[in-house]
Structure formats: C-alpha cells, structure tokens
Jmol script that loads the backbone (N, CA, C; Angstrom):
load data "model"
ATOM      1  N   MET A   1      10.462 -18.547  -0.279  1.00  0.00           N
ATOM      2  CA  MET A   1      11.621 -17.812  -0.545  1.00  0.00           C
ATOM      3  C   MET A   1      12.692 -18.342  -1.065  1.00  0.00           C
ATOM      4  N   LYS A   2      13.084 -18.180  -2.758  1.00  0.00           N
ATOM      5  CA  LYS A   2      14.109 -18.960  -2.926  1.00  0.00           C
ATOM      6  C   LYS A   2      15.194 -19.093  -2.600  1.00  0.00           C
ATOM      7  N   PHE A   3      16.219 -19.862  -2.457  1.00  0.00           N
ATOM      8  CA  PHE A   3      17.528 -19.363  -2.549  1.00  0.00           C
ATOM      9  C   PHE A   3      18.237 -20.392  -3.703  1.00  0.00           C
ATOM     10  N   GLU A   4      19.287 -19.709  -3.621  1.00  0.00           N
ATOM     11  CA  GLU A   4      20.803 -19.968  -4.913  1.00  0.00           C
ATOM     12  C   GLU A   4      21.239 -21.757  -4.424  1.00  0.00           C
ATOM     13  N   LYS A   5      21.500 -22.314  -5.771  1.00  0.00           N
ATOM     14  CA  LYS A   5      21.743 -23.563  -5.372  1.00  0.00           C
ATOM     15  C   LYS A   5      23.717 -23.432  -5.519  1.00  0.00           C
ATOM     16  N   LYS A   6      23.870 -24.329  -5.081  1.00  0.00           N
ATOM     17  CA  LYS A   6      25.676 -24.936  -4.708  1.00  0.00           C
ATOM     18  C   LYS A   6      25.842 -24.531  -5.472  1.00  0.00           C
ATOM     19  N   THR A   7      25.454 -24.840  -6.683  1.00  0.00           N
ATOM     20  CA  THR A   7      26.507 -24.468  -8.611  1.00  0.00           C
ATOM     21  C   THR A   7      26.191 -22.992  -8.487  1.00  0.00           C
ATOM     22  N   GLN A   8      25.471 -22.184  -8.067  1.00  0.00           N
ATOM     23  CA  GLN A   8      25.054 -20.602  -8.765  1.00  0.00           C
ATOM     24  C   GLN A   8      26.009 -20.539  -7.594  1.00  0.00           C
ATOM     25  N   PRO A   9      26.316 -18.958  -8.013  1.00  0.00           N
ATOM     26  CA  PRO A   9      27.539 -17.938  -7.256  1.00  0.00           C
ATOM     27  C   PRO A   9      26.933 -17.190  -6.491  1.00  0.00           C
ATOM     28  N   LEU A  10      27.654 -17.387  -5.402  1.00  0.00           N
ATOM     29  CA  LEU A  10      26.858 -16.126  -4.116  1.00  0.00           C
ATOM     30  C   LEU A  10      26.364 -14.790  -4.499  1.00  0.00           C
ATOM     31  N   VAL A  11      25.092 -14.884  -3.991  1.00  0.00           N
ATOM     32  CA  VAL A  11      24.533 -13.809  -4.338  1.00  0.00           C
ATOM     33  C   VAL A  11      24.553 -12.467  -3.644  1.00  0.00           C
ATOM     34  N   SER A  12      24.567 -11.451  -4.525  1.00  0.00           N
ATOM     35  CA  SER A  12      25.381  -9.838  -3.868  1.00  0.00           C
ATOM     36  C   SER A  12      24.876  -9.474  -2.325  1.00  0.00           C
ATOM     37  N   LYS A  13      25.950  -8.837  -1.926  1.00  0.00           N
ATOM     38  CA  LYS A  13      25.548  -8.360  -0.507  1.00  0.00           C
ATOM     39  C   LYS A  13      24.314  -7.310  -0.193  1.00  0.00           C
ATOM     40  N   LYS A  14      24.223  -6.617  -1.306  1.00  0.00           N
ATOM     41  CA  LYS A  14      22.678  -6.018  -1.935  1.00  0.00           C
ATOM     42  C   LYS A  14      21.486  -6.866  -1.628  1.00  0.00           C
ATOM     43  N   GLU A  15      21.382  -7.778  -2.883  1.00  0.00           N
ATOM     44  CA  GLU A  15      20.590  -8.913  -2.808  1.00  0.00           C
ATOM     45  C   GLU A  15      20.401  -9.706  -0.984  1.00  0.00           C
ATOM     46  N   PHE A  16      21.498  -9.965  -0.813  1.00  0.00           N
ATOM     47  CA  PHE A  16      21.531 -10.815   0.548  1.00  0.00           C
ATOM     48  C   PHE A  16      20.795  -9.751   1.676  1.00  0.00           C
ATOM     49  N   LEU A  17      21.612  -8.367   1.898  1.00  0.00           N
ATOM     50  CA  LEU A  17      20.552  -7.655   2.765  1.00  0.00           C
ATOM     51  C   LEU A  17      19.023  -7.698   2.612  1.00  0.00           C
ATOM     52  N   ARG A  18      18.563  -7.405   1.517  1.00  0.00           N
ATOM     53  CA  ARG A  18      17.161  -7.728   0.793  1.00  0.00           C
ATOM     54  C   ARG A  18      16.675  -8.779   1.513  1.00  0.00           C
ATOM     55  N   ARG A  19      17.295  -9.799   1.189  1.00  0.00           N
ATOM     56  CA  ARG A  19      16.470 -10.820   1.467  1.00  0.00           C
ATOM     57  C   ARG A  19      16.511 -11.232   2.995  1.00  0.00           C
ATOM     58  N   LEU A  20      17.633 -10.605   3.573  1.00  0.00           N
ATOM     59  CA  LEU A  20      17.627 -10.870   5.067  1.00  0.00           C
ATOM     60  C   LEU A  20      16.660 -10.088   5.551  1.00  0.00           C
ATOM     61  N   LEU A  21      15.870  -8.868   5.162  1.00  0.00           N
ATOM     62  CA  LEU A  21      15.066  -7.534   5.357  1.00  0.00           C
ATOM     63  C   LEU A  21      13.958  -8.445   5.219  1.00  0.00           C
ATOM     64  N   ARG A  22      13.468  -8.827   4.056  1.00  0.00           N
ATOM     65  CA  ARG A  22      12.508  -9.455   4.214  1.00  0.00           C
ATOM     66  C   ARG A  22      11.888 -10.639   5.050  1.00  0.00           C
ATOM     67  N   SER A  23      12.900 -11.828   5.676  1.00  0.00           N
ATOM     68  CA  SER A  23      12.947 -12.368   6.613  1.00  0.00           C
ATOM     69  C   SER A  23      12.413 -11.736   8.054  1.00  0.00           C
ATOM     70  N   ILE A  24      13.366 -10.678   8.188  1.00  0.00           N
ATOM     71  CA  ILE A  24      12.704  -9.849   9.483  1.00  0.00           C
ATOM     72  C   ILE A  24      11.591  -9.472   9.244  1.00  0.00           C
ATOM     73  N   VAL A  25      10.819  -8.952   8.009  1.00  0.00           N
ATOM     74  CA  VAL A  25       9.269  -8.685   7.792  1.00  0.00           C
ATOM     75  C   VAL A  25       8.960  -9.552   8.050  1.00  0.00           C
ATOM     76  N   ILE A  26       8.428 -10.790   7.643  1.00  0.00           N
ATOM     77  CA  ILE A  26       7.830 -11.929   7.502  1.00  0.00           C
ATOM     78  C   ILE A  26       7.995 -12.110   9.175  1.00  0.00           C
ATOM     79  N   ALA A  27       8.834 -12.463   9.659  1.00  0.00           N
ATOM     80  CA  ALA A  27       9.197 -12.530  11.407  1.00  0.00           C
ATOM     81  C   ALA A  27       8.565 -11.378  11.969  1.00  0.00           C
ATOM     82  N   PHE A  28       8.612 -10.546  11.925  1.00  0.00           N
ATOM     83  CA  PHE A  28       7.775  -9.390  12.506  1.00  0.00           C
ATOM     84  C   PHE A  28       6.277  -9.892  12.372  1.00  0.00           C
ATOM     85  N   ILE A  29       5.541 -10.167  11.331  1.00  0.00           N
ATOM     86  CA  ILE A  29       4.641 -10.436  10.861  1.00  0.00           C
ATOM     87  C   ILE A  29       3.865 -11.362  11.911  1.00  0.00           C
ATOM     88  N   LEU A  30       5.050 -12.453  11.516  1.00  0.00           N
ATOM     89  CA  LEU A  30       4.464 -13.760  12.962  1.00  0.00           C
ATOM     90  C   LEU A  30       4.004 -13.397  13.924  1.00  0.00           C
ATOM     91  N   VAL A  31       4.794 -12.623  14.329  1.00  0.00           N
ATOM     92  CA  VAL A  31       5.537 -12.094  16.125  1.00  0.00           C
ATOM     93  C   VAL A  31       3.628 -11.434  16.021  1.00  0.00           C
ATOM     94  N   THR A  32       3.292 -10.428  15.101  1.00  0.00           N
ATOM     95  CA  THR A  32       2.521  -9.449  15.380  1.00  0.00           C
ATOM     96  C   THR A  32       1.480 -10.300  15.382  1.00  0.00           C
ATOM     97  N   VAL A  33       0.809 -11.343  13.759  1.00  0.00           N
ATOM     98  CA  VAL A  33       0.052 -11.962  14.660  1.00  0.00           C
ATOM     99  C   VAL A  33      -0.558 -12.908  15.649  1.00  0.00           C
ATOM    100  N   SER A  34       0.640 -13.189  16.079  1.00  0.00           N
ATOM    101  CA  SER A  34       0.860 -14.508  17.215  1.00  0.00           C
ATOM    102  C   SER A  34       0.099 -13.486  18.635  1.00  0.00           C
ATOM    103  N   LEU A  35       0.914 -12.363  18.658  1.00  0.00           N
ATOM    104  CA  LEU A  35       0.577 -11.419  19.689  1.00  0.00           C
ATOM    105  C   LEU A  35      -0.816 -11.321  20.147  1.00  0.00           C
ATOM    106  N   LEU A  36      -1.417 -10.740  18.241  1.00  0.00           N
ATOM    107  CA  LEU A  36      -2.915 -10.696  18.442  1.00  0.00           C
ATOM    108  C   LEU A  36      -3.864 -11.883  18.787  1.00  0.00           C
ATOM    109  N   ILE A  37      -3.380 -12.796  18.309  1.00  0.00           N
ATOM    110  CA  ILE A  37      -4.036 -14.036  18.871  1.00  0.00           C
ATOM    111  C   ILE A  37      -4.026 -14.321  19.825  1.00  0.00           C
ATOM    112  N   GLY A  38      -3.090 -14.178  21.102  1.00  0.00           N
ATOM    113  CA  GLY A  38      -2.991 -14.688  22.602  1.00  0.00           C
ATOM    114  C   GLY A  38      -4.123 -13.216  23.213  1.00  0.00           C
ATOM    115  N   THR A  39      -4.019 -12.145  22.866  1.00  0.00           N
ATOM    116  CA  THR A  39      -4.100 -11.121  23.194  1.00  0.00           C
ATOM    117  C   THR A  39      -5.576 -11.174  23.277  1.00  0.00           C
ATOM    118  N   ALA A  40      -6.321 -11.583  22.272  1.00  0.00           N
ATOM    119  CA  ALA A  40      -7.495 -11.783  22.132  1.00  0.00           C
ATOM    120  C   ALA A  40      -8.149 -12.737  22.450  1.00  0.00           C
ATOM    121  N   GLY A  41      -7.529 -13.777  22.714  1.00  0.00           N
ATOM    122  CA  GLY A  41      -7.883 -14.928  23.654  1.00  0.00           C
ATOM    123  C   GLY A  41      -8.281 -14.685  24.719  1.00  0.00           C
ATOM    124  N   TYR A  42      -6.810 -14.155  25.752  1.00  0.00           N
ATOM    125  CA  TYR A  42      -6.762 -14.044  26.734  1.00  0.00           C
ATOM    126  C   TYR A  42      -7.728 -13.070  27.204  1.00  0.00           C
ATOM    127  N   HIS A  43      -8.120 -12.037  26.314  1.00  0.00           N
ATOM    128  CA  HIS A  43      -9.185 -11.004  26.436  1.00  0.00           C
ATOM    129  C   HIS A  43     -10.935 -11.770  26.979  1.00  0.00           C
ATOM    130  N   TYR A  44     -11.131 -12.546  25.820  1.00  0.00           N
ATOM    131  CA  TYR A  44     -12.153 -13.503  25.743  1.00  0.00           C
ATOM    132  C   TYR A  44     -11.988 -14.546  26.582  1.00  0.00           C
ATOM    133  N   PHE A  45     -11.294 -15.474  26.551  1.00  0.00           N
ATOM    134  CA  PHE A  45     -11.558 -16.710  27.042  1.00  0.00           C
ATOM    135  C   PHE A  45     -10.823 -16.498  28.805  1.00  0.00           C
ATOM    136  N   GLY A  46      -9.748 -15.500  29.059  1.00  0.00           N
ATOM    137  CA  GLY A  46      -9.454 -15.570  29.983  1.00  0.00           C
ATOM    138  C   GLY A  46      -9.993 -14.519  30.950  1.00  0.00           C
ATOM    139  N   GLU A  47     -10.866 -13.688  30.565  1.00  0.00           N
ATOM    140  CA  GLU A  47     -11.700 -12.739  30.875  1.00  0.00           C
ATOM    141  C   GLU A  47     -10.985 -11.557  31.772  1.00  0.00           C
ATOM    142  N   LEU A  48      -9.818 -11.165  30.985  1.00  0.00           N
ATOM    143  CA  LEU A  48      -8.687  -9.771  31.406  1.00  0.00           C
ATOM    144  C   LEU A  48      -8.816  -8.819  30.657  1.00  0.00           C
ATOM    145  N   HIS A  49      -8.516  -7.708  31.215  1.00  0.00           N
ATOM    146  CA  HIS A  49      -8.595  -6.352  30.589  1.00  0.00           C
ATOM    147  C   HIS A  49      -7.307  -6.486  29.438  1.00  0.00           C
ATOM    148  N   TRP A  50      -7.726  -5.405  28.513  1.00  0.00           N
ATOM    149  CA  TRP A  50      -6.707  -5.677  27.071  1.00  0.00           C
ATOM    150  C   TRP A  50      -5.507  -5.611  27.609  1.00  0.00           C
ATOM    151  N   LEU A  51      -5.108  -4.516  28.316  1.00  0.00           N
ATOM    152  CA  LEU A  51      -3.378  -4.356  28.784  1.00  0.00           C
ATOM    153  C   LEU A  51      -3.254  -5.383  29.463  1.00  0.00           C
ATOM    154  N   ASP A  52      -3.906  -6.427  30.346  1.00  0.00           N
ATOM    155  CA  ASP A  52      -3.480  -7.286  30.795  1.00  0.00           C
ATOM    156  C   ASP A  52      -3.507  -8.662  30.157  1.00  0.00           C
ATOM    157  N   SER A  53      -4.499  -8.866  29.101  1.00  0.00           N
ATOM    158  CA  SER A  53      -4.309  -9.672  27.709  1.00  0.00           C
ATOM    159  C   SER A  53      -2.851  -9.570  27.359  1.00  0.00           C
ATOM    160  N   PHE A  54      -2.668  -8.640  26.487  1.00  0.00           N
ATOM    161  CA  PHE A  54      -1.665  -8.171  25.879  1.00  0.00           C
ATOM    162  C   PHE A  54      -0.186  -8.580  26.680  1.00  0.00           C
ATOM    163  N   LEU A  55      -0.040  -8.392  27.989  1.00  0.00           N
ATOM    164  CA  LEU A  55       1.229  -8.734  28.801  1.00  0.00           C
ATOM    165  C   LEU A  55       1.106 -10.094  28.908  1.00  0.00           C
ATOM    166  N   ASN A  56       0.215 -11.238  29.066  1.00  0.00           N
ATOM    167  CA  ASN A  56       0.216 -12.181  29.447  1.00  0.00           C
ATOM    168  C   ASN A  56       0.652 -13.003  28.137  1.00  0.00           C
ATOM    169  N   SER A  57      -0.456 -12.669  27.102  1.00  0.00           N
ATOM    170  CA  SER A  57       0.286 -13.125  25.684  1.00  0.00           C
ATOM    171  C   SER A  57       2.181 -12.630  25.285  1.00  0.00           C
ATOM    172  N   SER A  58       2.278 -11.315  25.248  1.00  0.00           N
ATOM    173  CA  SER A  58       3.707 -11.218  24.960  1.00  0.00           C
ATOM    174  C   SER A  58       4.212 -11.979  26.105  1.00  0.00           C
ATOM    175  N   MET A  59       4.454 -12.204  27.545  1.00  0.00           N
ATOM    176  CA  MET A  59       4.951 -12.905  27.969  1.00  0.00           C
ATOM    177  C   MET A  59       5.213 -14.689  27.740  1.00  0.00           C
ATOM    178  N   ILE A  60       4.021 -15.054  27.072  1.00  0.00           N
ATOM    179  CA  ILE A  60       4.083 -16.707  26.979  1.00  0.00           C
ATOM    180  C   ILE A  60       4.654 -16.713  25.626  1.00  0.00           C
ATOM    181  N   LEU A  61       4.757 -15.916  24.480  1.00  0.00           N
ATOM    182  CA  LEU A  61       5.346 -15.950  23.441  1.00  0.00           C
ATOM    183  C   LEU A  61       6.684 -15.461  22.982  1.00  0.00           C
ATOM    184  N   THR A  62       6.953 -15.268  24.710  1.00  0.00           N
ATOM    185  CA  THR A  62       8.648 -15.117  25.097  1.00  0.00           C
ATOM    186  C   THR A  62       9.577 -16.216  25.923  1.00  0.00           C
ATOM    187  N   GLY A  63       8.182 -16.912  26.591  1.00  0.00           N
ATOM    188  CA  GLY A  63       8.798 -17.585  26.954  1.00  0.00           C
ATOM    189  C   GLY A  63       9.315 -17.773  28.635  1.00  0.00           C
ATOM    190  N   MET A  64       8.731 -15.949  29.187  1.00  0.00           N
ATOM    191  CA  MET A  64       8.592 -16.186  30.384  1.00  0.00           C
ATOM    192  C   MET A  64       7.769 -16.901  31.121  1.00  0.00           C
ATOM    193  N   GLY A  65       6.941 -17.050  30.803  1.00  0.00           N
ATOM    194  CA  GLY A  65       5.802 -17.418  31.529  1.00  0.00           C
ATOM    195  C   GLY A  65       4.214 -16.395  31.833  1.00  0.00           C
ATOM    196  N   PRO A  66       3.182 -16.790  32.450  1.00  0.00           N
ATOM    197  CA  PRO A  66       1.779 -16.144  32.574  1.00  0.00           C
ATOM    198  C   PRO A  66       2.308 -15.251  34.019  1.00  0.00           C
ATOM    199  N   VAL A  67       1.465 -14.294  33.663  1.00  0.00           N
ATOM    200  CA  VAL A  67       1.253 -13.094  34.763  1.00  0.00           C
ATOM    201  C   VAL A  67       0.509 -13.327  35.656  1.00  0.00           C
ATOM    202  N   ASP A  68      -0.642 -12.831  35.192  1.00  0.00           N
ATOM    203  CA  ASP A  68      -2.405 -13.053  35.848  1.00  0.00           C
ATOM    204  C   ASP A  68      -3.090 -14.535  36.131  1.00  0.00           C
ATOM    205  N   LYS A  69      -2.870 -14.747  36.526  1.00  0.00           N
ATOM    206  CA  LYS A  69      -3.958 -16.120  37.230  1.00  0.00           C
ATOM    207  C   LYS A  69      -5.480 -15.906  36.252  1.00  0.00           C
ATOM    208  N   LEU A  70      -5.624 -17.280  35.908  1.00  0.00           N
ATOM    209  CA  LEU A  70      -6.949 -17.351  35.192  1.00  0.00           C
ATOM    210  C   LEU A  70      -7.772 -18.070  36.644  1.00  0.00           C
ATOM    211  N   ASN A  71      -8.834 -17.837  36.176  1.00  0.00           N
ATOM    212  CA  ASN A  71      -9.995 -18.385  36.918  1.00  0.00           C
ATOM    213  C   ASN A  71     -10.867 -19.201  36.134  1.00  0.00           C
ATOM    214  N   SER A  72     -11.202 -18.938  34.552  1.00  0.00           N
ATOM    215  CA  SER A  72     -12.502 -19.902  33.916  1.00  0.00           C
ATOM    216  C   SER A  72     -11.604 -20.844  33.102  1.00  0.00           C
ATOM    217  N   ASP A  73     -12.327 -21.881  33.020  1.00  0.00           N
ATOM    218  CA  ASP A  73     -11.589 -23.213  32.527  1.00  0.00           C
ATOM    219  C   ASP A  73     -11.142 -22.807  31.025  1.00  0.00           C
ATOM    220  N   ALA A  74     -12.053 -22.224  29.685  1.00  0.00           N
ATOM    221  CA  ALA A  74     -12.199 -21.713  29.302  1.00  0.00           C
ATOM    222  C   ALA A  74     -10.644 -21.088  28.851  1.00  0.00           C
ATOM    223  N   GLY A  75     -10.245 -19.901  29.955  1.00  0.00           N
ATOM    224  CA  GLY A  75      -9.252 -19.354  30.208  1.00  0.00           C
ATOM    225  C   GLY A  75      -7.536 -20.037  29.967  1.00  0.00           C
ATOM    226  N   LYS A  76      -7.710 -21.059  30.781  1.00  0.00           N
ATOM    227  CA  LYS A  76      -6.927 -21.635  31.327  1.00  0.00           C
ATOM    228  C   LYS A  76      -6.822 -22.875  30.034  1.00  0.00           C
ATOM    229  N   LEU A  77      -7.982 -23.693  29.405  1.00  0.00           N
ATOM    230  CA  LEU A  77      -7.503 -24.826  28.033  1.00  0.00           C
ATOM    231  C   LEU A  77      -7.220 -23.290  26.738  1.00  0.00           C
ATOM    232  N   PHE A  78      -7.176 -22.236  27.018  1.00  0.00           N
ATOM    233  CA  PHE A  78      -6.683 -21.362  25.611  1.00  0.00           C
ATOM    234  C   PHE A  78      -5.167 -20.861  26.155  1.00  0.00           C
ATOM    235  N   ALA A  79      -4.966 -20.825  27.293  1.00  0.00           N
ATOM    236  CA  ALA A  79      -3.708 -20.759  27.765  1.00  0.00           C
ATOM    237  C   ALA A  79      -2.869 -21.866  27.315  1.00  0.00           C
ATOM    238  N   ALA A  80      -3.181 -23.165  27.589  1.00  0.00           N
ATOM    239  CA  ALA A  80      -2.695 -24.076  27.625  1.00  0.00           C
ATOM    240  C   ALA A  80      -2.281 -24.370  26.092  1.00  0.00           C
ATOM    241  N   PHE A  81      -3.225 -23.951  25.182  1.00  0.00           N
ATOM    242  CA  PHE A  81      -3.426 -23.804  23.588  1.00  0.00           C
ATOM    243  C   PHE A  81      -2.250 -22.892  23.249  1.00  0.00           C
ATOM    244  N   TYR A  82      -2.368 -21.824  23.410  1.00  0.00           N
ATOM    245  CA  TYR A  82      -1.480 -20.327  23.254  1.00  0.00           C
ATOM    246  C   TYR A  82      -0.229 -20.898  23.565  1.00  0.00           C
ATOM    247  N   SER A  83      -0.041 -21.399  24.584  1.00  0.00           N
ATOM    248  CA  SER A  83       1.331 -22.008  25.137  1.00  0.00           C
ATOM    249  C   SER A  83       2.163 -22.794  24.223  1.00  0.00           C
ATOM    250  N   LEU A  84       1.272 -23.716  23.890  1.00  0.00           N
ATOM    251  CA  LEU A  84       1.929 -24.499  23.076  1.00  0.00           C
ATOM    252  C   LEU A  84       2.077 -24.040  21.436  1.00  0.00           C
ATOM    253  N   PHE A  85       1.124 -23.094  20.883  1.00  0.00           N
ATOM    254  CA  PHE A  85       1.475 -22.766  19.727  1.00  0.00           C
ATOM    255  C   PHE A  85       2.584 -21.627  19.888  1.00  0.00           C
ATOM    256  N   SER A  86       2.601 -20.832  20.803  1.00  0.00           N
ATOM    257  CA  SER A  86       3.418 -19.895  21.301  1.00  0.00           C
ATOM    258  C   SER A  86       4.962 -20.712  20.975  1.00  0.00           C
ATOM    259  N   GLY A  87       5.110 -22.078  21.498  1.00  0.00           N
ATOM    260  CA  GLY A  87       6.350 -22.338  20.989  1.00  0.00           C
ATOM    261  C   GLY A  87       6.822 -22.805  20.105  1.00  0.00           C
ATOM    262  N   ILE A  88       6.130 -22.727  18.749  1.00  0.00           N
ATOM    263  CA  ILE A  88       6.132 -23.418  17.529  1.00  0.00           C
ATOM    264  C   ILE A  88       6.203 -22.230  17.130  1.00  0.00           C
ATOM    265  N   ALA A  89       5.656 -21.120  17.153  1.00  0.00           N
ATOM    266  CA  ALA A  89       5.766 -19.695  16.951  1.00  0.00           C
ATOM    267  C   ALA A  89       7.325 -19.174  17.192  1.00  0.00           C
ATOM    268  N   PHE A  90       7.714 -19.689  18.024  1.00  0.00           N
ATOM    269  CA  PHE A  90       9.053 -18.989  18.633  1.00  0.00           C
ATOM    270  C   PHE A  90      10.565 -19.329  17.535  1.00  0.00           C
ATOM    271  N   LEU A  91      10.027 -20.825  17.395  1.00  0.00           N
ATOM    272  CA  LEU A  91      10.714 -21.259  16.716  1.00  0.00           C
ATOM    273  C   LEU A  91      10.820 -21.212  15.235  1.00  0.00           C
ATOM    274  N   THR A  92       9.517 -20.914  14.735  1.00  0.00           N
ATOM    275  CA  THR A  92       9.676 -20.637  13.344  1.00  0.00           C
ATOM    276  C   THR A  92      10.188 -19.530  13.562  1.00  0.00           C
ATOM    277  N   THR A  93       9.649 -18.275  13.765  1.00  0.00           N
ATOM    278  CA  THR A  93      10.636 -16.752  13.584  1.00  0.00           C
ATOM    279  C   THR A  93      11.943 -17.046  14.109  1.00  0.00           C
ATOM    280  N   ILE A  94      12.170 -17.629  14.758  1.00  0.00           N
ATOM    281  CA  ILE A  94      14.041 -17.785  14.829  1.00  0.00           C
ATOM    282  C   ILE A  94      14.434 -18.155  13.553  1.00  0.00           C
ATOM    283  N   SER A  95      13.268 -19.393  13.022  1.00  0.00           N
ATOM    284  CA  SER A  95      13.973 -19.771  11.321  1.00  0.00           C
ATOM    285  C   SER A  95      13.676 -19.213  10.172  1.00  0.00           C
ATOM    286  N   VAL A  96      13.095 -18.283  10.637  1.00  0.00           N
ATOM    287  CA  VAL A  96      12.743 -17.472   9.322  1.00  0.00           C
ATOM    288  C   VAL A  96      14.035 -16.417   9.120  1.00  0.00           C
ATOM    289  N   ILE A  97      14.377 -15.637  10.856  1.00  0.00           N
ATOM    290  CA  ILE A  97      15.267 -14.918  10.620  1.00  0.00           C
ATOM    291  C   ILE A  97      16.761 -15.639  10.086  1.00  0.00           C
ATOM    292  N   LEU A  98      17.009 -16.717  10.564  1.00  0.00           N
ATOM    293  CA  LEU A  98      18.263 -17.168  10.571  1.00  0.00           C
ATOM    294  C   LEU A  98      18.503 -18.164   9.054  1.00  0.00           C
ATOM    295  N   ALA A  99      17.345 -18.531   8.312  1.00  0.00           N
ATOM    296  CA  ALA A  99      17.458 -19.075   7.613  1.00  0.00           C
ATOM    297  C   ALA A  99      18.669 -18.235   6.243  1.00  0.00           C
ATOM    298  N   PRO A 100      18.311 -17.221   6.230  1.00  0.00           N
ATOM    299  CA  PRO A 100      19.112 -16.928   4.601  1.00  0.00           C
ATOM    300  C   PRO A 100      20.596 -16.156   5.421  1.00  0.00           C
ATOM    301  N   ILE A 101      21.189 -16.408   6.748  1.00  0.00           N
ATOM    302  CA  ILE A 101      22.299 -16.012   7.164  1.00  0.00           C
ATOM    303  C   ILE A 101      23.062 -17.500   7.266  1.00  0.00           C
ATOM    304  N   LEU A 102      22.239 -18.186   7.958  1.00  0.00           N
ATOM    305  CA  LEU A 102      22.860 -19.606   7.244  1.00  0.00           C
ATOM    306  C   LEU A 102      23.445 -20.297   6.127  1.00  0.00           C
ATOM    307  N   HIS A 103      22.000 -20.000   5.273  1.00  0.00           N
ATOM    308  CA  HIS A 103      22.461 -20.402   3.804  1.00  0.00           C
ATOM    309  C   HIS A 103      23.565 -19.752   3.520  1.00  0.00           C
ATOM    310  N   ARG A 104      23.593 -18.194   3.520  1.00  0.00           N
ATOM    311  CA  ARG A 104      24.815 -17.454   2.669  1.00  0.00           C
ATOM    312  C   ARG A 104      26.302 -18.244   3.497  1.00  0.00           C
ATOM    313  N   GLY A 105      26.205 -18.414   4.768  1.00  0.00           N
ATOM    314  CA  GLY A 105      27.365 -19.371   5.210  1.00  0.00           C
ATOM    315  C   GLY A 105      27.691 -20.969   4.850  1.00  0.00           C
ATOM    316  N   LEU A 106      26.688 -21.681   4.250  1.00  0.00           N
ATOM    317  CA  LEU A 106      27.180 -22.607   4.236  1.00  0.00           C
ATOM    318  C   LEU A 106      27.040 -22.782   2.785  1.00  0.00           C
ATOM    319  N   HIS A 107      26.475 -21.630   1.617  1.00  0.00           N
ATOM    320  CA  HIS A 107      26.926 -21.482   0.959  1.00  0.00           C
ATOM    321  C   HIS A 107      28.745 -20.953   0.307  1.00  0.00           C
ATOM    322  N   ARG A 108      28.910 -19.879   0.992  1.00  0.00           N
ATOM    323  CA  ARG A 108      30.335 -19.458   0.663  1.00  0.00           C
ATOM    324  C   ARG A 108      31.450 -20.416   1.086  1.00  0.00           C
ATOM    325  N   PHE A 109      30.843 -21.483   2.435  1.00  0.00           N
ATOM    326  CA  PHE A 109      31.483 -22.774   3.240  1.00  0.00           C
ATOM    327  C   PHE A 109      31.612 -23.805   1.101  1.00  0.00           C
ATOM    328  N   HIS A 110      30.984 -23.992   0.767  1.00  0.00           N
ATOM    329  CA  HIS A 110      30.760 -24.831  -0.030  1.00  0.00           C
ATOM    330  C   HIS A 110      31.050 -24.169  -1.453  1.00  0.00           C
ATOM    331  N   LEU A 111      31.364 -22.668  -1.591  1.00  0.00           N
ATOM    332  CA  LEU A 111      32.150 -22.694  -2.909  1.00  0.00           C
ATOM    333  C   LEU A 111      33.408 -23.111  -2.877  1.00  0.00           C
ATOM    334  N   GLY A 112      34.037 -23.453  -1.965  1.00  0.00           N
ATOM    335  CA  GLY A 112      35.657 -24.162  -2.138  1.00  0.00           C
ATOM    336  C   GLY A 112      35.726 -25.530  -2.598  1.00  0.00           C
ATOM    337  N   ASP A 113      34.472 -26.355  -2.453  1.00  0.00           N
ATOM    338  CA  ASP A 113      34.206 -27.499  -3.366  1.00  0.00           C
ATOM    339  C   ASP A 113      34.644 -27.690  -4.813  1.00  0.00           C
ATOM    340  N   GLY A 114      34.913 -28.409  -5.395  1.00  0.00           N
ATOM    341  CA  GLY A 114      35.579 -28.729  -6.755  1.00  0.00           C
ATOM    342  C   GLY A 114      34.282 -29.131  -7.374  1.00  0.00           C
ATOM    343  N   GLU A 115      33.097 -29.750  -7.016  1.00  0.00           N
ATOM    344  CA  GLU A 115      32.202 -30.429  -7.497  1.00  0.00           C
ATOM    345  C   GLU A 115      31.710 -29.911  -8.943  1.00  0.00           C
TER     346      GLU A 115
END
end "model"
wireframe off; spacefill off
backbone 0.3
color backbone group
C-alpha cells in the first residue's frame, strides 16, 4: 500500500475511506487465516473437537488465554507456538488498521510546514 509523500497534497476523503476499507479487509483476512491455523492446530495436535478448537484459537488470538487443558505434548507445543504467533498477528492487524489513520493525521500535521 502506497501513501502520498509529505510534499504531496492530502488525498480526498473518498480515497482515504477506500484506503481504510482496504486495510480493514486485509486485517479481516489476517484474523481469518490466523483463526483457521489455530483451529486446525488445536484440532489435530490438541485433539480437541472443532468447536473447542475454534474457541481456544479465538481466545488465544484475542489475548484472553486458553480455555481447555491440553493433555498431549504435541498440543502443548502447538499452543506455545500459536501463542507467540498470535501476539505478532495481533500487533500486525492493529498496525494494518491504524496505518492509514495515523498517516493521514501526520500528513495533515505536516502540511502546515513551509518546507
């Protein structure tokens, strides 16, 4: 995604909203893929039913913590790596959504500079 440079004029509100919508769609895709990875992993490695797997992956992805106790070593290893992945995925998702908003604010702030 390209943003305008400091020397270029501010994009229109319509273009900004289009850019924001694109970021939200990308964030939605990131969350969906992360949930699919987590659900499949908890199902196969943690030996949980699909609904329980989805619940665990969504709780970990949002930072709430696990729900079900895992009995297998493979499940525990998956949960550890998925937790690390989820932290990065969460930060990435927030960054993707906030990037156009912060860029517009900073760009508007710098328009007044006489550089």
